[in-house]
N, CA, C and O atoms as a DFTB+ gen file, in Angstrom:
480 C
 N C O
     1  1     153.785     217.571      47.155
     2  2     153.646     216.164      46.821
     3  2     154.989     215.615      46.341
     4  3     155.662     216.228      45.512
     5  1     155.365     214.467      46.868
     6  2     156.592     213.796      46.455
     7  2     156.473     213.353      44.999
     8  3     155.405     212.907      44.579
     9  1     157.546     213.469      44.224
    10  2     157.478     212.963      42.855
    11  2     157.375     211.438      42.857
    12  3     157.921     210.771      43.736
    13  1     156.684     210.906      41.887
    14  2     156.585     209.455      41.710
    15  2     157.685     209.064      40.730
    16  3     157.620     209.388      39.544
    17  1     158.688     208.368      41.237
    18  2     159.864     208.031      40.435
    19  2     159.760     206.588      39.961
    20  3     159.549     205.668      40.751
    21  1     159.913     206.414      38.664
    22  2     159.897     205.077      38.073
    23  2     161.164     204.330      38.457
    24  3     162.138     204.944      38.892
    25  1     161.161     203.032      38.302
    26  2     162.329     202.218      38.599
    27  2     163.554     202.722      37.850
    28  3     164.662     202.692      38.386
    29  1     163.371     203.181      36.628
    30  2     164.475     203.586      35.756
    31  2     164.965     205.005      36.000
    32  3     165.969     205.412      35.416
    33  1     164.288     205.764      36.843
    34  2     164.705     207.134      37.112
    35  2     163.876     208.185      36.393
    36  3     164.051     209.378      36.639
    37  1     162.983     207.771      35.515
    38  2     162.046     208.740      34.944
    39  2     161.086     209.164      36.054
    40  3     160.844     208.407      36.995
    41  1     160.550     210.354      35.942
    42  2     159.620     210.843      36.957
    43  2     158.203     210.677      36.406
    44  3     157.735     211.484      35.603
    45  1     157.537     209.622      36.850
    46  2     156.181     209.319      36.373
    47  2     155.250     210.516      36.561
    48  3     154.446     210.837      35.686
    49  1     155.371     211.169      37.716
    50  2     154.452     212.259      38.027
    51  2     154.662     213.483      37.157
    52  3     153.853     214.410      37.210
    53  1     155.728     213.521      36.351
    54  2     155.940     214.596      35.374
    55  2     155.482     214.212      33.973
    56  3     155.442     215.059      33.081
    57  1     155.141     212.957      33.774
    58  2     154.764     212.449      32.455
    59  2     153.390     212.975      32.056
    60  3     152.453     212.904      32.852
    61  1     153.251     213.501      30.841
    62  2     151.947     214.026      30.434
    63  2     150.834     212.979      30.400
    64  3     149.671     213.309      30.631
    65  1     151.177     211.728      30.116
    66  2     150.150     210.679      30.122
    67  2     149.696     210.395      31.551
    68  3     148.504     210.221      31.805
    69  1     150.640     210.350      32.475
    70  2     150.306     210.142      33.886
    71  2     149.432     211.291      34.394
    72  3     148.414     211.060      35.046
    73  1     149.829     212.512      34.096
    74  2     149.090     213.685      34.562
    75  2     147.665     213.672      34.013
    76  3     146.710     213.917      34.751
    77  1     147.526     213.392      32.737
    78  2     146.188     213.352      32.126
    79  2     145.360     212.203      32.678
    80  3     144.153     212.344      32.877
    81  1     146.001     211.064      32.927
    82  2     145.287     209.925      33.510
    83  2     144.758     210.282      34.893
    84  3     143.594     210.032      35.203
    85  1     145.616     210.865      35.719
    86  2     145.219     211.190      37.086
    87  2     144.117     212.256      37.109
    88  3     143.283     212.268      38.014
    89  1     144.115     213.146      36.118
    90  2     143.081     214.189      36.034
    91  2     141.818     213.681      35.351
    92  3     140.815     214.391      35.284
    93  1     141.870     212.435      34.839
    94  2     140.761     211.863      34.084
    95  2     140.342     212.805      32.952
    96  3     139.159     213.062      32.728
    97  1     141.371     213.312      32.242
    98  2     141.184     214.320      31.193
    99  2     141.297     213.663      29.819
   100  3     142.394     213.519      29.279
   101  1     140.173     213.275      29.269
   102  2     140.143     212.569      27.984
   103  2     140.720     213.417      26.859
   104  3     141.425     212.899      25.993
   105  1     140.431     214.705      26.861
   106  2     140.942     215.582      25.805
   107  2     142.466     215.670      25.863
   108  3     143.132     215.673      24.827
   109  1     143.006     215.741      27.060
   110  2     144.467     215.813      27.199
   111  2     145.110     214.485      26.809
   112  3     146.176     214.479      26.194
   113  1     144.489     213.375      27.151
   114  2     145.000     212.077      26.699
   115  2     145.023     212.002      25.182
   116  3     145.975     211.474      24.606
   117  1     144.002     212.515      24.532
   118  2     143.962     212.554      23.055
   119  2     145.098     213.411      22.511
   120  3     145.732     213.051      21.519
   121  1     145.358     214.554      23.165
   122  2     146.430     215.438      22.720
   123  2     147.788     214.747      22.878
   124  3     148.629     214.800      21.981
   125  1     147.990     214.103      24.023
   126  2     149.258     213.419      24.288
   127  2     149.471     212.282      23.291
   128  3     150.564     212.143      22.742
   129  1     148.461     211.482      23.054
   130  2     148.638     210.361      22.133
   131  2     148.918     210.863      20.716
   132  3     149.704     210.252      19.992
   133  1     148.297     211.950      20.319
   134  2     148.568     212.513      18.987
   135  2     150.028     212.975      18.899
   136  3     150.699     212.742      17.893
   137  1     150.505     213.621      19.946
   138  2     151.885     214.091      19.987
   139  2     152.852     212.901      19.941
   140  3     153.828     212.925      19.192
   141  1     152.583     211.870      20.736
   142  2     153.479     210.715      20.798
   143  2     153.425     209.872      19.534
   144  3     154.425     209.251      19.173
   145  1     152.297     209.834      18.859
   146  2     152.243     209.097      17.580
   147  2     153.295     209.648      16.631
   148  3     153.988     208.892      15.951
   149  1     153.408     210.973      16.589
   150  2     154.407     211.606      15.728
   151  2     155.807     211.447      16.292
   152  3     156.720     211.011      15.592
   153  1     155.974     211.802      17.565
   154  2     157.294     211.805      18.190
   155  2     157.950     210.430      18.157
   156  3     159.158     210.328      17.940
   157  1     157.171     209.374      18.367
   158  2     157.716     208.018      18.433
   159  2     157.412     207.195      17.184
   160  3     157.614     205.980      17.166
   161  1     156.922     207.872      16.132
   162  2     156.581     207.196      14.880
   163  2     155.754     205.943      15.160
   164  3     156.091     204.838      14.735
   165  1     154.653     206.157      15.894
   166  2     153.779     205.061      16.314
   167  2     152.333     205.398      15.935
   168  3     151.524     205.718      16.806
   169  1     152.009     205.329      14.652
   170  2     150.678     205.756      14.201
   171  2     149.520     204.947      14.779
   172  3     148.380     205.410      14.766
   173  1     149.793     203.761      15.279
   174  2     148.729     202.917      15.824
   175  2     148.548     203.078      17.333
   176  3     147.706     202.404      17.926
   177  1     149.324     203.958      17.960
   178  2     149.214     204.172      19.398
   179  2     147.810     204.669      19.731
   180  3     147.252     205.508      19.024
   181  1     147.250     204.140      20.815
   182  2     145.890     204.509      21.221
   183  2     145.902     205.200      22.581
   184  3     146.872     205.100      23.333
   185  1     144.828     205.889      22.880
   186  2     144.679     206.497      24.198
   187  2     144.761     205.418      25.273
   188  3     145.410     205.613      26.301
   189  1     144.113     204.294      25.044
   190  2     144.118     203.217      26.029
   191  2     145.541     202.746      26.346
   192  3     145.817     202.313      27.465
   193  1     146.431     202.829      25.376
   194  2     147.800     202.346      25.579
   195  2     148.683     203.321      26.343
   196  3     149.811     202.977      26.696
   197  1     148.195     204.538      26.607
   198  2     149.011     205.492      27.364
   199  2     148.435     205.796      28.747
   200  3     149.036     206.553      29.509
   201  1     147.298     205.225      29.075
   202  2     146.708     205.432      30.406
   203  2     147.616     204.757      31.429
   204  3     147.940     203.576      31.299
   205  1     148.031     205.523      32.458
   206  2     149.014     204.993      33.396
   207  2     148.878     205.632      34.769
   208  3     148.684     206.842      34.895
   209  1     148.984     204.798      35.792
   210  2     148.967     205.260      37.178
   211  2     150.365     205.290      37.784
   212  3     150.520     205.569      38.973
   213  1     151.370     205.009      36.987
   214  2     152.744     205.015      37.469
   215  2     153.325     203.622      37.500
   216  3     152.624     202.637      37.730
   217  1     154.593     203.564      37.269
   218  2     155.316     202.301      37.096
   219  2     155.473     201.516      38.395
   220  3     155.458     200.285      38.374
   221  1     155.622     202.206      39.520
   222  2     155.989     201.527      40.761
   223  2     154.816     201.258      41.695
   224  3     154.992     200.665      42.759
   225  1     153.635     201.684      41.309
   226  2     152.466     201.548      42.181
   227  2     151.422     200.646      41.512
   228  3     151.444     200.473      40.293
   229  1     150.522     200.081      42.295
   230  2     149.453     199.281      41.701
   231  2     148.588     200.155      40.783
   232  3     148.484     201.364      40.986
   233  1     147.992     199.552      39.807
   234  2     147.091     200.276      38.918
   235  2     147.429     200.066      37.464
   236  3     148.154     199.140      37.099
   237  1     146.897     200.931      36.652
   238  2     147.048     200.818      35.204
   239  2     148.454     201.202      34.767
   240  3     149.068     202.111      35.325
   241  1     148.946     200.500      33.769
   242  2     150.272     200.756      33.209
   243  2     150.132     201.053      31.728
   244  3     149.367     200.400      31.018
   245  1     150.884     202.051      31.268
   246  2     150.882     202.324      29.835
   247  2     151.484     201.113      29.124
   248  3     152.132     200.275      29.750
   249  1     151.269     201.032      27.844
   250  2     151.724     199.875      27.076
   251  2     153.183     199.545      27.287
   252  3     153.532     198.378      27.460
   253  1     154.045     200.552      27.275
   254  2     155.468     200.283      27.431
   255  2     155.803     199.829      28.850
   256  3     156.551     198.868      29.029
   257  1     155.270     200.495      29.840
   258  2     155.587     200.146      31.232
   259  2     155.180     198.712      31.553
   260  3     155.873     198.016      32.295
   261  1     154.076     198.282      31.003
   262  2     153.585     196.933      31.278
   263  2     154.546     195.859      30.776
   264  3     154.562     194.747      31.303
   265  1     155.347     196.186      29.760
   266  2     156.259     195.195      29.183
   267  2     157.739     195.553      29.376
   268  3     158.607     194.926      28.770
   269  1     158.027     196.541      30.202
   270  2     159.382     197.068      30.378
   271  2     160.293     196.081      31.119
   272  3     159.966     195.630      32.217
   273  1     161.428     195.754      30.513
   274  2     162.395     194.844      31.135
   275  2     163.016     195.454      32.393
   276  3     163.317     194.736      33.346
   277  1     163.206     196.765      32.400
   278  2     163.778     197.433      33.572
   279  2     162.811     197.294      34.749
   280  3     163.216     196.951      35.859
   281  1     161.543     197.562      34.494
   282  2     160.522     197.449      35.541
   283  2     160.449     196.009      36.052
   284  3     160.397     195.783      37.261
   285  1     160.446     195.045      35.145
   286  2     160.365     193.633      35.539
   287  2     161.559     193.241      36.409
   288  3     161.396     192.528      37.399
   289  1     162.738     193.695      36.051
   290  2     163.940     193.372      36.817
   291  2     163.872     193.987      38.209
   292  3     164.127     193.305      39.202
   293  1     163.531     195.263      38.289
   294  2     163.465     195.946      39.588
   295  2     162.414     195.316      40.493
   296  3     162.625     195.186      41.699
   297  1     161.297     194.931      39.923
   298  2     160.245     194.278      40.721
   299  2     160.733     192.917      41.214
   300  3     160.479     192.541      42.358
   301  1     161.427     192.186      40.359
   302  2     161.939     190.873      40.757
   303  2     162.970     191.001      41.885
   304  3     163.055     190.140      42.760
   305  1     163.747     192.079      41.854
   306  2     164.760     192.311      42.888
   307  2     164.193     193.032      44.103
   308  3     164.875     193.196      45.114
   309  1     162.939     193.461      43.995
   310  2     162.246     194.145      45.086
   311  2     162.992     195.398      45.553
   312  3     163.196     195.606      46.749
   313  1     163.395     196.231      44.581
   314  2     164.062     197.499      44.897
   315  2     163.109     198.657      44.604
   316  3     162.242     198.556      43.736
   317  1     163.279     199.747      45.332
   318  2     162.431     200.929      45.142
   319  2     162.648     201.529      43.758
   320  3     161.702     201.984      43.115
   321  1     163.889     201.526      43.308
   322  2     164.250     201.933      41.946
   323  2     165.656     201.411      41.685
   324  3     166.282     200.840      42.578
   325  1     166.144     201.598      40.493
   326  2     167.414     200.994      40.103
   327  2     168.606     201.516      40.897
   328  3     169.620     200.824      40.982
   329  1     168.524     202.704      41.478
   330  2     169.619     203.219      42.303
   331  2     169.852     202.337      43.522
   332  3     170.949     202.335      44.079
   333  1     168.853     201.601      43.936
   334  2     168.953     200.724      45.106
   335  2     169.557     199.359      44.766
   336  3     169.740     198.525      45.652
   337  1     169.859     199.135      43.512
   338  2     170.396     197.843      43.061
   339  2     171.918     197.896      43.004
   340  3     172.490     198.882      42.537
   341  1     172.576     196.840      43.475
   342  2     174.040     196.790      43.450
   343  2     174.585     196.850      42.021
   344  3     175.679     197.371      41.805
   345  1     173.852     196.332      41.060
   346  2     174.304     196.363      39.669
   347  2     174.427     197.795      39.158
   348  3     175.234     198.067      38.269
   349  1     173.646     198.701      39.703
   350  2     173.697     200.096      39.269
   351  2     175.074     200.701      39.555
   352  3     175.565     201.522      38.780
   353  1     175.688     200.301      40.652
   354  2     176.960     200.876      41.079
   355  2     178.173     200.194      40.436
   356  3     179.292     200.688      40.572
   357  1     177.975     199.089      39.749
   358  2     179.096     198.381      39.131
   359  2     179.706     199.222      38.021
   360  3     178.999     200.000      37.380
   361  1     181.004     199.080      37.783
   362  2     181.619     199.756      36.627
   363  2     180.883     199.324      35.350
   364  3     180.680     198.132      35.117
   365  1     180.501     200.268      34.557
   366  2     179.747     199.968      33.339
   367  2     178.255     199.946      33.574
   368  3     177.473     199.948      32.623
   369  1     177.853     199.924      34.830
   370  2     176.430     199.983      35.163
   371  2     175.691     198.709      34.865
   372  3     176.285     197.644      34.694
   373  1     174.408     198.834      34.806
   374  2     173.509     197.707      34.568
   375  2     173.208     197.601      33.078
   376  3     172.798     198.575      32.447
   377  1     173.410     196.439      32.536
   378  2     173.174     196.207      31.115
   379  2     171.719     196.478      30.722
   380  3     171.454     197.001      29.640
   381  1     170.787     196.127      31.594
   382  2     169.370     196.317      31.299
   383  2     169.014     197.795      31.247
   384  3     168.152     198.196      30.465
   385  1     169.658     198.596      32.059
   386  2     169.318     200.006      32.226
   387  2     170.099     200.947      31.314
   388  3     169.582     201.998      30.936
   389  1     171.318     200.600      30.957
   390  2     172.218     201.527      30.269
   391  2     171.660     202.107      28.967
   392  3     171.881     203.282      28.676
   393  1     170.948     201.310      28.188
   394  2     170.393     201.820      26.931
   395  2     169.461     202.988      27.165
   396  3     169.533     203.988      26.450
   397  1     168.595     202.884      28.144
   398  2     167.665     203.971      28.456
   399  2     168.425     205.183      28.981
   400  3     168.142     206.311      28.576
   401  1     169.377     204.967      29.869
   402  2     170.088     206.093      30.470
   403  2     170.901     206.875      29.443
   404  3     171.101     208.079      29.602
   405  1     171.369     206.210      28.398
   406  2     172.073     206.915      27.329
   407  2     171.119     207.849      26.591
   408  3     171.522     208.902      26.097
   409  1     169.873     207.457      26.524
   410  2     168.834     208.226      25.816
   411  2     168.206     209.285      26.719
   412  3     167.743     210.314      26.228
   413  1     168.183     209.050      28.022
   414  2     167.517     209.949      28.978
   415  2     168.496     210.288      30.112
   416  3     168.400     209.715      31.197
   417  1     169.434     211.211      29.870
   418  2     170.449     211.507      30.884
   419  2     169.881     212.066      32.190
   420  3     170.505     211.909      33.239
   421  1     168.731     212.706      32.154
   422  2     168.152     213.228      33.395
   423  2     167.745     212.086      34.333
   424  3     167.733     212.265      35.551
   425  1     167.417     210.937      33.787
   426  2     167.101     209.775      34.630
   427  2     168.372     209.300      35.338
   428  3     168.330     208.936      36.513
   429  1     169.498     209.304      34.626
   430  2     170.773     208.924      35.242
   431  2     171.113     209.895      36.376
   432  3     171.528     209.470      37.454
   433  1     170.941     211.176      36.136
   434  2     171.246     212.175      37.172
   435  2     170.407     211.947      38.424
   436  3     170.911     212.020      39.544
   437  1     169.132     211.673      38.222
   438  2     168.246     211.425      39.364
   439  2     168.668     210.164      40.121
   440  3     168.756     210.175      41.349
   441  1     168.926     209.082      39.390
   442  2     169.353     207.841      40.040
   443  2     170.706     208.007      40.729
   444  3     170.918     207.467      41.814
   445  1     171.630     208.756      40.101
   446  2     172.932     209.012      40.730
   447  2     172.747     209.732      42.068
   448  3     173.412     209.406      43.051
   449  1     171.847     210.705      42.099
   450  2     171.575     211.433      43.339
   451  2     170.988     210.534      44.413
   452  3     171.364     210.620      45.582
   453  1     170.070     209.676      44.014
   454  2     169.482     208.723      44.973
   455  2     170.558     207.782      45.490
   456  3     170.646     207.534      46.693
   457  1     171.383     207.255      44.577
   458  2     172.441     206.313      44.976
   459  2     173.424     206.979      45.934
   460  3     173.841     206.369      46.918
   461  1     173.793     208.220      45.653
   462  2     174.721     208.951      46.521
   463  2     174.139     209.091      47.928
   464  3     174.870     209.004      48.915
   465  1     172.860     209.303      48.016
   466  2     172.211     209.400      49.324
   467  2     172.177     208.084      50.074
   468  3     172.122     208.065      51.304
   469  1     172.210     206.992      49.345
   470  2     172.184     205.671      49.983
   471  2     173.517     205.299      50.578
   472  3     173.582     204.606      51.593
   473  1     174.588     205.760      49.944
   474  2     175.937     205.366      50.383
   475  2     176.597     206.437      51.225
   476  3     177.714     206.242      51.704
   477  1     175.940     207.549      51.414
   478  2     176.552     208.653      52.187
   479  2     176.563     208.357      53.663
   480  3     177.037     209.172      54.453
């Protein structure tokens, strides 16, 4: 199965909330939300807020994905992901994306690989 890649370069299909949602596993969703409440200091996070079918496909979106500026920008530009955007290749990169990529370097690596394949 092909990985489901978010606009920002995160791999939705590797996300524990996505996996639990797709398996319709209520116990696993409870475990994930408990873990994320601590990890993200979000004591009010609910199971309903982490149910997600992936950022780039129709369906349910977790709370963050539904309000994500990166997702909104990529959808407005009608790109498969940010590697397909000309702003990604500019010196200094994309202002909307750079904050996340500094925090999640594996997303940058994935997008860099996609971009390299586009220009090769």
